[in-house]
N, C-alpha and C positions, 0 to 999 in steps of 0.2 A: 502492498499499500504505500503511498507516498508519505511523504513527510508532513504533516499538517493537513491531509485529507482527514482524515479522522473529526478533527476540532471544525474545520468547516463544517461537515454532515450537521453535527452538535448542534451548529451555530442553525443551518435553517431549516432543519426539522426532517421527520422519519420518511416523508414522502421521496425527499432529495434520495434519500438513503436505501432506497426501495426502489427505485427507478433505475436509479446508476447500479445497484445491483444488480438488476433484473435486464439492466440493458448489459450486464459483463458475461454475464451466466447464458444469455441466449445468443451470445455473440462469440461465446469463447471457441468453438469449434472454428467459424470461420475466419476466425484470428492467430489462429496456431494453423491453417492451412495457408494464409497470407503470407504467415512466417515463411514458413514450410518455402513456400514458393521463394521468397525473395533470396532466402538464405542460400538457395544456386547460382545468384550472382557473385561471382567475386571482386569484391567493393575493393579488393588490394590493386586489382588493374585496371587499367584506363579502359578495354572496351567494357570489361564486366559493369565498372561502375559508371560507363556511359549507357548501357543497357538498365543499367537497376534507373538511369535519371527517366531514359526513353517512358520507362513502364511506370513510374513513379508521373511521368507527364500525361503521360496519355490515362490516366482516372482522374489525377488532380484536377487539371481542365475544366472536362464536361462537369466535374462535379461542382467545381466554383461557378460555374455559371450556370446550374441550374439554382444552385442559392440564389445568387443572383438576380434572377426570372424569381424568384420567388421570396425576393424583398427582406431577404437575409440583414441587410443595414438596418429598418425595422425592428429587427431581435438583436442584433449585436452592432451597438453605434459603432463599436471598437472594428469594425469588419475590415477597412483598410491596412488597419495592423494585421492582419488576421491572415487574410488573403495571401498567400504564396505562389499564384502563377507568376507572378515577375520575378522571383526570386528562383525559379527552375526556369525559369527561361534562360536567365542571364547565367545560370552555370551550364544548360546545353550550349551556349552561345561561347563558352568559354573552352570548352570541349570542339567544338565545331559540328558539333548537332543539331538536332530539335528533335521536338516530341514527332516520336512512332506514332504512328494512327489512334487518336482518340477511343473512346467503347463508349457506345450510348449509354445514357441515367434518364429514366422517367424525372418528369415534371414532379417539384416537390410541392409539397404544402406547408404550414406552419408544424404541424408536429414530425413532417419529414427532415423540415430543416435540421432540428435537434438532430435529428437520430444519425442525419451527414454530419454536421458537427462534431456528435460525438467521438466518429472514425477519425474525421479531421483532426482535430485538437489532439485527439489520444494517441497518434502520432506522434507527436512533437517528443512523448515522451519515452520514443523507440530510438529519435533519430541519435539524442544521447550517446546510445552503443555502439549505434551508426558508425558514429564520428572517433569511435576509439578504436574504430576496425582501422579506417579509413588514414587517422594517424600512425598508427602500428604499420600503416605500411610504407609511408615515410614519400609517397610521388608527391611532389609538389606541385606536378599540373591536376590532380584528384585534389587535392587539401586546398585550393585556389577556387576549387568550383562546389563550395560547398555551402552556400551561401541558402541552399533550401534547407537545409537541414540544421543551421546555425538559426534560420527565421523562429523567432520568438521563443529564442532557450530561453530554461530555466521552465518553472512550475506555474508565474503569475497568468498565462493566457487560457495554461486546465485551469489552474484552482477559478480563474474568475468563470470558467465556461460551468465551472459546476454548481456555480453562486447561482447562474443563468437558468441552470438546470430547473435548479432548484426552484427558483421565481416563479418559476412561466407557469401556467394552468398543462396542467399537463396533457390534455388534447386526448387521442388516441395513441395510448401506451403500443398498441399492437403495430401501430403503422412505428410508431420513432424506429419500435427496433426491427420491423423491414426497413423502414430506412439506412439505417445503420448495417444490417447485413447486405442490402443490396451496395452501397458502398464501400464494403469488405470484397465484397464479388467485382465492381468494380476494377481495384484494382489487382485482384488475381488475374481478370483476363488481359487488363493491361499484360500484366507481368508474363503474361502465355504469348502475346504478339511480340515482345522485344527480344 
């Protein structure tokens, strides 16, 4: 568990803790499948890291576009701080490549925004482990292309997302969970194409 996460959950109430736990449990298989798929990329090698970024962009770009279309800024006023599309484009440019084909994602409702944001904001937590792998490889070309992985480093954005998740009317919890699963699946499909 994140440092401080239990403190936040006790401040904002039990429904937050319940929804977060249901999201975690309902998406755990999808999360593991994606982690397994992404572990096939050799992040210490330029080609493998480039494919990882292409796969990530293949899902991130359409997911963020769907969020914008659904009015994510009405729910998250700090959306410009959260969006990573520009960051991943910078990294791809530094490697002399671009996003491979993107996957299609459905339109999002307010509940769908929460489920998708759960996946995107949670992915920042795993980025610190990926950055360690990259640092251990010692390839400066890769180290210079980590804007996406470093974007929003720390727990501030995750913690503020959790507070927002707790403060929102839950809406359709099944739809929140389904949208999170769809987001995980989008990353997996994009990884299969890269």
